[in-house]
C-alpha positions as semicolon CSV with decimal commas, in nm:
position;residue;x (nm);y (nm);z (nm)
1;X;-1,298;-12,799;17,187
2;X;-0,951;-12,946;17,159
3;X;-0,665;-12,738;17,297
4;X;-0,295;-12,771;17,352
5;X;-0,218;-12,669;17,708
6;X;0,102;-12,621;17,907
7;X;0,043;-12,791;18,242
8;X;0,228;-12,876;18,561
9;X;0,176;-13,184;18,770
10;X;0,362;-13,405;19,014
11;X;0,453;-13,757;18,913
12;X;0,583;-14,041;19,128
13;X;0,887;-14,223;18,988
14;X;0,905;-14,576;19,131
15;X;1,236;-14,686;19,290
16;X;1,332;-14,921;19,004
17;X;1,343;-14,624;18,761
18;X;1,533;-14,373;18,979
19;X;1,867;-14,441;18,807
20;X;1,736;-14,302;18,477
21;X;1,477;-14,024;18,519
22;X;1,437;-13,903;18,160
23;X;1,170;-13,692;17,987
24;X;1,050;-14,008;17,810
25;X;1,001;-14,189;18,143
26;X;0,823;-13,891;18,298
27;X;0,603;-13,858;17,987
28;X;0,501;-14,226;18,011
29;X;0,423;-14,190;18,384
30;X;0,222;-13,872;18,321
31;X;0,030;-14,047;18,042
32;X;-0,059;-14,334;18,278
33;X;-0,167;-14,089;18,547
34;X;-0,353;-13,825;18,347
35;X;-0,486;-13,950;18,014
36;X;-0,863;-13,992;18,031
37;X;-0,890;-13,791;18,352
38;X;-1,136;-13,502;18,367
39;X;-1,049;-13,171;18,525
40;X;-1,287;-12,875;18,565
41;X;-1,020;-12,628;18,451
42;X;-0,871;-12,802;18,146
43;X;-1,133;-13,063;18,055
44;X;-1,031;-13,417;17,963
45;X;-0,662;-13,490;17,910
46;X;-0,646;-13,673;17,578
47;X;-0,269;-13,709;17,547
48;X;0,053;-13,591;17,711
49;X;0,264;-13,486;17,413
50;X;0,594;-13,345;17,539
51;X;0,776;-13,295;17,871
52;X;0,961;-12,962;17,895
53;X;1,097;-12,947;18,247
54;X;1,148;-13,190;18,533
55;X;1,201;-13,032;18,873
56;X;1,403;-13,156;19,166
57;X;1,281;-13,481;19,319
58;X;1,124;-13,490;19,663
59;X;1,099;-13,785;19,899
60;X;0,791;-13,823;20,118
61;X;0,793;-14,020;20,445
62;X;0,671;-14,378;20,413
63;X;0,654;-14,355;20,031
64;X;0,890;-14,564;19,817
65;X;0,908;-14,338;19,509
66;X;1,050;-13,995;19,443
67;X;0,810;-13,716;19,340
68;X;0,900;-13,481;19,056
69;X;0,709;-13,175;18,940
70;X;0,701;-13,170;18,563
71;X;0,599;-12,906;18,311
72;X;0,454;-13,055;17,995
73;X;0,226;-13,005;17,695
74;X;-0,099;-13,195;17,673
75;X;-0,382;-13,221;17,424
76;X;-0,709;-13,159;17,608
77;X;-1,076;-13,170;17,519
78;X;-1,286;-12,911;17,699
79;X;-1,643;-12,886;17,571
80;X;-1,775;-12,531;17,595
81;X;-2,132;-12,420;17,659
82;X;-2,314;-12,330;17,333
83;X;-2,036;-12,491;17,124
84;X;-2,157;-12,665;16,807
85;X;-2,009;-13,014;16,781
86;X;-2,019;-13,301;16,534
87;X;-2,038;-13,652;16,671
88;X;-2,157;-14,005;16,611
89;X;-2,449;-14,177;16,780
90;X;-2,299;-14,452;16,997
91;X;-2,614;-14,573;17,175
92;X;-2,989;-14,524;17,141
93;X;-3,222;-14,563;17,438
94;X;-3,592;-14,487;17,491
95;X;-3,519;-14,135;17,620
96;X;-3,266;-14,027;17,356
97;X;-2,933;-14,089;17,192
98;X;-2,581;-14,081;17,332
99;X;-2,345;-13,902;17,095
100;X;-1,967;-13,948;17,103
101;X;-1,806;-13,603;17,095
102;X;-1,435;-13,648;17,136
103;X;-1,342;-13,857;17,439
104;X;-1,683;-13,811;17,607
105;X;-2,047;-13,880;17,524
106;X;-2,326;-13,625;17,530
107;X;-2,697;-13,696;17,567
108;X;-2,929;-13,583;17,292
109;X;-3,262;-13,616;17,475
110;X;-3,553;-13,726;17,256
111;X;-3,722;-13,388;17,321
112;X;-3,412;-13,210;17,183
113;X;-3,380;-13,401;16,854
114;X;-3,678;-13,291;16,648
115;X;-4,016;-13,120;16,667
116;X;-4,168;-13,448;16,549
117;X;-4,257;-13,724;16,793
118;X;-3,983;-13,989;16,787
119;X;-4,069;-14,339;16,906
120;X;-3,804;-14,580;17,032
121;X;-3,764;-14,886;16,809
122;X;-3,595;-15,130;17,047
123;X;-3,549;-15,399;16,783
124;X;-3,386;-15,162;16,532
125;X;-3,203;-14,967;16,806
126;X;-3,322;-14,634;16,667
127;X;-3,559;-14,346;16,722
128;X;-3,814;-14,316;16,442
129;X;-4,073;-14,060;16,332
130;X;-4,407;-14,181;16,194
131;X;-4,469;-13,845;16,026
132;X;-4,160;-13,821;15,803
133;X;-4,012;-14,171;15,835
134;X;-3,693;-14,008;15,971
135;X;-3,475;-14,230;16,188
136;X;-3,177;-14,178;16,416
137;X;-2,966;-14,481;16,502
138;X;-2,623;-14,601;16,611
139;X;-2,352;-14,488;16,369
140;X;-2,542;-14,182;16,244
141;X;-2,346;-13,856;16,232
142;X;-2,510;-13,559;16,400
143;X;-2,443;-13,191;16,459
144;X;-2,560;-13,056;16,795
145;X;-2,503;-12,773;17,038
146;X;-2,387;-12,817;17,398
147;X;-2,653;-12,680;17,634
148;X;-2,556;-12,831;17,971
149;X;-2,228;-12,945;18,120
150;X;-2,158;-13,107;18,454
151;X;-1,802;-13,239;18,496
152;X;-1,733;-13,496;18,767
153;X;-1,355;-13,494;18,828
154;X;-1,361;-13,789;19,066
155;X;-1,561;-14,013;18,836
156;X;-1,529;-13,892;18,474
157;X;-1,780;-14,152;18,352
158;X;-2,044;-13,971;18,560
159;X;-1,982;-13,639;18,382
160;X;-2,288;-13,521;18,192
161;X;-2,310;-13,317;17,873
162;X;-2,652;-13,223;17,738
163;X;-2,703;-13,157;17,367
164;X;-2,974;-13,006;17,148
165;X;-3,037;-13,041;16,776
166;X;-3,357;-12,834;16,762
167;X;-3,219;-12,539;16,568
168;X;-3,163;-12,463;16,202
169;X;-2,841;-12,626;16,084
170;X;-2,840;-12,889;16,360
171;X;-2,946;-13,253;16,348
172;X;-2,857;-13,574;16,171
173;X;-2,619;-13,503;15,882
174;X;-2,847;-13,693;15,643
175;X;-3,143;-13,474;15,741
176;X;-2,933;-13,158;15,694
177;X;-2,821;-13,271;15,349
178;X;-3,179;-13,354;15,243
179;X;-3,296;-13,012;15,366
180;X;-3,020;-12,834;15,169
181;X;-3,111;-13,028;14,855
182;X;-3,481;-12,950;14,905
183;X;-3,408;-12,577;14,945
184;X;-3,181;-12,579;14,643
185;X;-3,445;-12,751;14,428
186;X;-3,706;-12,499;14,544
187;X;-3,473;-12,209;14,459
188;X;-3,395;-12,351;14,113
189;X;-3,764;-12,403;14,030
190;X;-3,855;-12,040;14,102
């Protein structure tokens, strides 16, 4: 879920910029420091949008810069447990599909995609069902629910989000559309 959050953090202003400490400079330094970083409390910082307050600078021994505490607004992405998300398949491997949901990827394990057996087609880079000829490949849009979440603040790339699509209304968008059309045709024929 995307949120706008009011945050506080300390930023180091290098000596060459000390003559002109402006909100624009502090915003740029905060963007360099925070954007893409994961935090257990706020999620992933997508963008620092506006600096509201810059505190008094502090000098630390043996450090060349001056440290300022800043209050600012940021756009964050914090996936919530049980949240339904739409995303795009960015990679398919033999054990499932990685789905881009905002600035992070979630794993849709092969056992959580469908009740049908899905085989990995390495050449076509997709998971395919022999029963219904359904496929899931890179670029496909899917709707899934977040079922596990493990955020690694030190190494955001190691954060893990587990997804499921084994419920009514979840799955590949093409499958959902076909199911709606099938239900509608059944209803109209009655």
